[in-house]
N, C-alpha and C positions, 0 to 999 in steps of 0.2 A: 401288425401288432399280433395275430396269431403266430405267423409265417418267423417268424423271429425267436416267438417265444416257442414255440418248435411243437404251439396241439396245431398249428397245420401242416404238414410233412411228405407230405406228394403235392403234386405239382399239374394230375387232374383230381384233385380236392371238388368237391362240389361249392362252394364256397369264391371257390378264383374262375371255376368256371364260367359262374354264375356272374362273375365282374367283370370275361373277359371270351367271351363265346366264340369265337375266331384261335383259342388256344388248341394248339394240337399239338401234346406230349404223348410218347408213349405212355401207358398205365404205369401205375405206382409211381411215377420217377421222384426218389430220393429230393426235397431238395435240401439241398447243401449249401446253409447257415454256416458264412462267416465272419467276425468277430475280431475286433482289434487286441492282442493279447495286454499290453500295456495298456493304461490307461490314458485314455483318450479325448478331446472336444468334438473330436466325429462321433465318439462314442456318448458324451454325454446329453452331446443333440439331440441325436436320433432317438438314445431313451427317455430322454426329456420329454420331447413333443408326443411320444410310441404313448407315454404315461399323461399327459396333457391331453389330445386327441379318442386316446384310443384308451380311457380308465377302467375301463368297464372287458376289454379285452387284452389291457396286455398286466400279466401274475409275477412280472420279472424288479427287478431294485430298478434306479434310473443314478445317474452316474458319470463322475470319467471312466472309471471300473468295476465290471459288475458283476456277479457270476451268476455264471449262462450254462443253462441244459450241456450235458456231459456230448451226447452227442453233435456238439458244431464243432466248427473250426475255427480255432483260432490264427492268430497272423501277426506276424511285427509291421510295424507303421504303417501304411500309404501305400510301400510300393509294394510291400507282403500281399495287405489285403489283391492290389492291383492284378498282382503275378497271378496267384489264386482265382479270382475272379477269375480270367485269361488261361488259364489253364484248367480248367476245370471246366464242361459241362452242365446245365437245372444250379449253377451256384448259383451266390445272392449276395451281396453283402452291403456295406452304406463308404462309400469315399464322401470326398470336397465333389463339385458341381468342377471344378474344374480342369481338375486330376483324373475323371473320370469319362469328360469332354474329349481331353488328350489327347487318350488312351483309345476312343472313338468305342467304347462298349454304350450298349443299351440303358435304357433310363425309362422307368418306370413309372410315371405321372400320376401329383398324388392330387387327391383333394383338395381344395380350398377353406377355407370356416365361408367360403360364398357360395361352395358347394359345386368348382370348378373346376377338371382334371388338365393340370401343366404340369410341365415338363418344367426344368432349371432354365431353358432355353425360351420355355413361350416364359413363361412370366420372367415381372419384374419381378429384381431382387431386390434394391432398392427400397421399395413401395412397403415394406416393410417397418422401416428404420424412424421411415416419413409418417405413417398410422402410428405406428410408436411412440414420440412425438407428438401426435394430438389424443394419445390415451391417454387421462391422470394417472400415471404413479409406475407409468410401464417406463419411462429415463426421466430420475433426480434430476430435477428442478439445479440443485447446488452439488455442484462436477466435486465436491469434497463428502458429498452422502456415499453411504453400502452403494457403491456397483454387484455383489455379488453374486447379487438375485435377478440381473434382467438380460434378459433373453429377446428376442425376438419372433416364440413358437405361435401359427398359429393366427396369424393379425388377420383382419377382417380387410378385406378390401379381392376385387375380383383377381387382381394379375398378381395377390402376391404368392411368396412359396412361403410352403407350409413352415421347414425346420430353414431360418437364416438364422444367423452366426453371423452374431457381430465383435470385430476385436477393438480393443479398445487397450491404451496405458496407460500404466500407475505410474504417476511424477508426483514425488515428495512439492509441497507447497510452494514450503519457503523454502528456498535456495540458496541464500543471501550468505552460507555457508562455506557452502561449493566456492571451487579453483575453478576465476573469470574464464578461462582458456577453455574451463571442461562443461563449463554452464554456456560459452557462448556455444559450443559445438550441438550443444546438447538442444539447447534454443534455436538451433539452425535446423536440424533434425525433426524435429517437430513440428517447424511450420513447413519443411519441406512435404514430409509427411503430405500434409492437407490440402497441399499445393493443390492448383490446377496441375500442377505439373507433375506431382509428383502422385495424386490420384491418378490422372492420364496410364502411368505405367501398374496400377490397378491387375485390368485387362491380358496387360503381359501372364502372369501369373490368375486366369482363372477366378478373379476379384473384382466388384462393387465396387463403384466409385459408392462418397455416400452422397446422397444426396443433398441440396442447397439445404436444408433444415440443418441438417448436422452439422456440416461445416462452419454454417454462423450460430451453431452454443461449442464448434471449439474455437473460432475465434473469438469466441467470451470470457473462455474454458481458461486460455493464453493470457488471453492478461489480468489473469487470475493470480497469476507464480507471481515470486517473490522474486529478478534474481540476483545475483552481488555483484555489487559499485565493479563499472569496467567490465562488465557483460560487452561485448559489439556484436553488432547486425553481419552475419556471412553472405556470401555472397557465392553466388554457381556458377565455374566460368563447363557455360554447356557449347557455347559457338566464342572461337578463341576472342582471348580478351589481349591486345598487345600489354605484356609487361603486366596488367593488374590483378592476370590471371596467377603470378608469382608468386600474390601477394599473402602476408601469414594469412589473412582476413578472407583465400581467398580459397573452395572447396571442387577441385576441379578434376574432371573426367581423365585429362589429358595428361597428369601427371605423370609419372611412371618414378621408380623406386629405384636408389641409385645403384641397387644389383640388380635389376634388372639392364639397367643403363651399361653397367660392368661387361654382366655377360654375352649381352650383344655383342663389345665390344670385342672383348674376348674370341667369340667367335668369331666374329667377321676376320681378325688376324691371323687367326687357324686355319680360315679356307684364303688366305693369301698367302701362308705360308706355304699352304701345300700343295696350292697353283704353282710356285715357284720354282715349285725342290718340284715337283710333273717334269717341269721343263728344263731339267738342269743339261746340259747334253751329256754327252754318253761318247767319252772315248775308244775306238777299237784299235788294235796296234797285230799289222796282220808279219807275221812269222816265215822268212824264208830260210833254208838251214839246207845248203850246198856240205855233202857228202866228195872226197876226198879217198878213193882203192886205190893210188900208185903209190902212197909216204904214207907210211907210220906213225912217223911224227906228225905229217896234219890231221891224222885221224883223232891227235887227244888235241892238237890246238880247236880242229869242230865238235869235237862234244864240250870244250868251254866252249864254247860255243851255243853251241845247244842251253846251254847253264845259266847264261846268260842271260839268251831268251824267254830259259822259262824265270829268271826271276824279271822280266820285264811286264812278264807276263800277271805273278805273287803280287808286283806293285799294283799295277793294276788292279788284281781283285784285293787289294790290300785299297787301291781305292775307294772301288763303288765299297768293299766293307763298312771305310771311313763314316762315308756319303749315307750310307744304309743307318749304322751308327749315328751319326747326328739325329737322322730326318725321325728314326727312330726316338727319340731322347729329344727330341721338338714335341711330336703327335703326347710323349707319356707331362711334359710339360705345361702343354695349354690341357692338357686335361686336367690334370692339375689345380690348374688354375681355375677353368669349368670346377671344378669339384669344390673351390676354395670359396666364390661367389656362393653355391649353391648355400654352403656354410652357411654365407653371410645373412639368407633371408631367411638362414631359419634361425637367426642368432640376433637374425635384427630386422623384422618384417616390417621396420618398420619406418624403416629409412626414407628418403627423399633425394631425387637426385633433379 
């Protein structure tokens, strides 16, 4: 708290050395504090935790966007935070665990409410949600209640991580006036996110699946939503479902848009035409000229023969030129078709094939 609020400004400050006796840095090395420029949940989580856990030391505001000390450094987005930390020695900032681990950054161990110092890799992130469900008032029993103040900061438990954020989705409870197909897609999305397959994907992006108790609560909440008449249960084609994968009620990762198929076909035709053009036989003309010196009249004839031969050469050149023009026309034509396919993608991105 004192570092981010700039009450402590150097890495060799006595408070830091007391907590990290093996830390060795040059004397008076400035701590470069980075913070998000725009409002973000990361800023809200960090400042609200610091206010809750270190109320005597945190003298700044809390929220997704606050007024930081003038000698701190602002960055744009998670990517900007990652870039700043990577490019600046002795910098400190805050970043979601998945992003930071992917970058290979060093991580500061935080002391949880049980007095255990852990990094996110050592902690059980999901424990915070489990404890919250067991703590009166931490999470509303009624899914329609106000969730704006819900957080999982500094929960009890030996393995909890102090700054844990809870992602949740607001859904209108009465959807009976919604278009039935739109409602079917929304229902499928909500069910997929809460499913075992959907939760498994969380790890891919550095998130942690919700504990079983939270999943049970989600399922109960889903039953309270009123969907319109005509809402159907969608299926997900993960493995090939012959015939069924093409049906209206199937959401398939195997489908491609019509524009993708059309562009692939055009490119294949282009390559075929190119191979054919490169294989086109070349005609070589050999010209033999005989010069007769003992007859002036024949000289004129020979001269005319030369012109005839030159004309033949010109014809060959014309053949080549005509072939070249045809080939160039083919290239332009195919490229125009490819560009047209791109235009189709932009104007009709949801087309299916």
